[in-house]
Structure formats: C-alpha cells, structure tokens
N, C-alpha and C positions, 0 to 999 in steps of 0.2 A: 456323536452328542451334539446336542442342541446348544446354540450361542442364547444369551439372555435376550430378550427383546429391545433392551438399550442398546446393546452393541449392536444389533442389527439396524437399528431406527439411526445412530448415531454414523455407520458407515452409509447408509443411504445417505443422510443431510450430507455427510461432508461429501459426497460427489456433486450435491448440487452446488455447495459453495466452491467447489474448484475456479472454476471459471475467475469469480473475484477474489478468494486464496491468491490465484497465481498474480495477478492484478497488484494486491497489495506487496506480494512478494517482490514482483519487480521494483516498486517505490525502495523498500528497502536494500536489494541488492542491486540495483541498476542494470542490469542485464539479462536477459532471457534464460540463458544457459545456468548461470547459477539460481536463479530465480525457481529451475524449475527443479533443481536438486533440494531447495529449501523447501517448496511444497510438498515433494516427495518425504523428508524429514518430520514436516509438521504432521502429515496424515499418519504417519507410522507412529508418529508421539502421541497424538490425538486418540488413535485406536489402544494403544499402550495404556494413555491415561484415561480412558472413556469410562471409568469407573469415577473421577472424579468430577466429571459433569453432574451439576446436581439438577439441571433442567430449567433452572431457573435464570431469568434473563435471553437474552440474544445465543444461540448458540455461534454464530458466526465472529461476536466479541471474543469467546473464549476462543475461536481456534485463530483469530487475529492476535493475540495474545500470547498463545502458543506459539506463531509464528514469530513475533516482537522477539520471545524467549530463545526461542532455537537461534535466531539470528545471533544474537548477542552472544549467546555459548558458541557459536563456529567463529564470530568475528575474534575471539578471544583467542583459538586454536590458531589462527592464519595470518599471516603477515600482512600488512596493508597493502593494496594493491593501486596501481594507478587507473583511475578512470577508463573506461575506453566509451564513454556516452557520445552519442552523435552531436554535430554542429549545429549551432543553433541558429546561425546566418540563415542558411538555406527555409527553417521554420519561418523566420521573419520574414522572408522575401514571399514565399507561399500565402499569407495570411495577408500581406498587403495586395495582391492582385486579387481584387474580388471573382476575377474567371476562375482561379485554380481551386481544383475538385477539392473536396476536403480530403487530406490523406490519414485513415486513421493511427498509422505508425509515426507520423510526423506529429500528432496531438500527444502520442504516447511517449514520444521522446522528448519533447517539449515538458511536460511533468516530469518524468524522469530527469530532465537536466536541472530541476530546482535544486536550489542547495540542501545538503542532507537534511533528510529531518522532515523538510517543508514538505515535499509530495506526499509521505505516509498521512500527513494530518491534513490535505486537499483531497488526498483520495477516501478517507475514513469519512470525512463530512461532509464536502462536496459533491463526491460521487457515490458513495454508498449510504448516506444519508445517516450518519451516527450521531447524533449527540454531543456535544461540547465533552460533556463527563464520561460517557461513554467511549470518546476517543482518547479521553485522560488514563482513563481504566485500561484501554488497550494498551497505550503508550508507556504506562507507567509515571505518569507526568502530573502536574498540577492543571486543576482548567484553566487559571491564566496562562500556564505556558501554549496552551493548546491557542487560546488567543490569538497571542502575539502572532505567533506563527503560522496561524490560520491566517490572519492578516495579513502577514508579509508574503505568504505563499500565493493569495490572492492578487496582491500586487505586482509579484514578480510574473506571474504566467500573462496579466492583462498588460504589463509590458512589453513580455514577448510576443504579443500577439499585435501591438502596435496601436490597436486600439483606444486604450486609456492612458493619456499622460501622466505620469505617476509626478503628484504635486507633494510638497512637503511645505508644511505651515510651521 
C-alpha cells in the first residue's frame, strides 16, 4: 500500500530538520541523552499527527511546537532531576584567552547553562532565525515574554563571554 504524498514529504522534511530539532531539544532537556529521546518521541508524534499539518507556515515551527508539548507532557510524568550541566568557569576562561580555539562543545554548554527557558528563546530567535511571533507561538507564550526572555538571554550570554559588561540604569 502506498503512503500519501504528504506523509512522504513530511518524513523527508523531518529528516532535514533533525539537526535543528536536536539543538532545540537540548535547550529544553539540558543534556544530549535526554534530548535524543525527546527528538525520537517528537518524530514519532509528528509522523502520527502528520494529517494535522496544514502545510501553512513553517514546518519547523510546527515541529518545535510538538517538541515543546512533548517535553511538557514528559515533564509532568517524571520527577524533577538535578541538573547535570557543565561548569561555566572554564568557558569564561576560554573566552578571555584570544589564542584559545573556539570549542563548539563549550559554546553549546554556554547556551545550555542559561537559566531555564532562556536558551530556547535564544536558539529560536538568534540561531534559527524565527520571528518573535513565531517563537511565541512555538513556546506558547505572549510576544512580550519572548522580548523579555530574549533580552535576558542575550545579556546572560554576553556576560558569560566576558565581552560586554552588563550595565543596569
């Protein structure tokens, strides 16, 4: 039996989104192993709910929304765990040394070490290029919250890099 063309296209497009979906999942989960489980669950959910995809807007926005919903559903089922994120001190030192090579893992840790919720906004808007409205829709929050969280995330990121002092007036 042949599958409908929309399902085949959805699966193909979903494969192309996997690297970005994984980055987004890491911002939610904070660690790669849990993020990988989330990505797998989201892919299964997207394929199962493919008939709900209207084809309007960006597919990745719909997939990211599914990821946030899946993460919320999963969070309700499990007990809160202590965070096992890396130490930020070594990242600050590396950023201050101009001769140090750029370590992608250190950058990922720096983003993941942002306070909860901020790293997802930073990734969606500043890395993935979503508009504030799209990020608000994905995260299920008002645009004003996106603006506030993004500003806080940018200040936090700049402060960690040690390149811009944080001034409060």
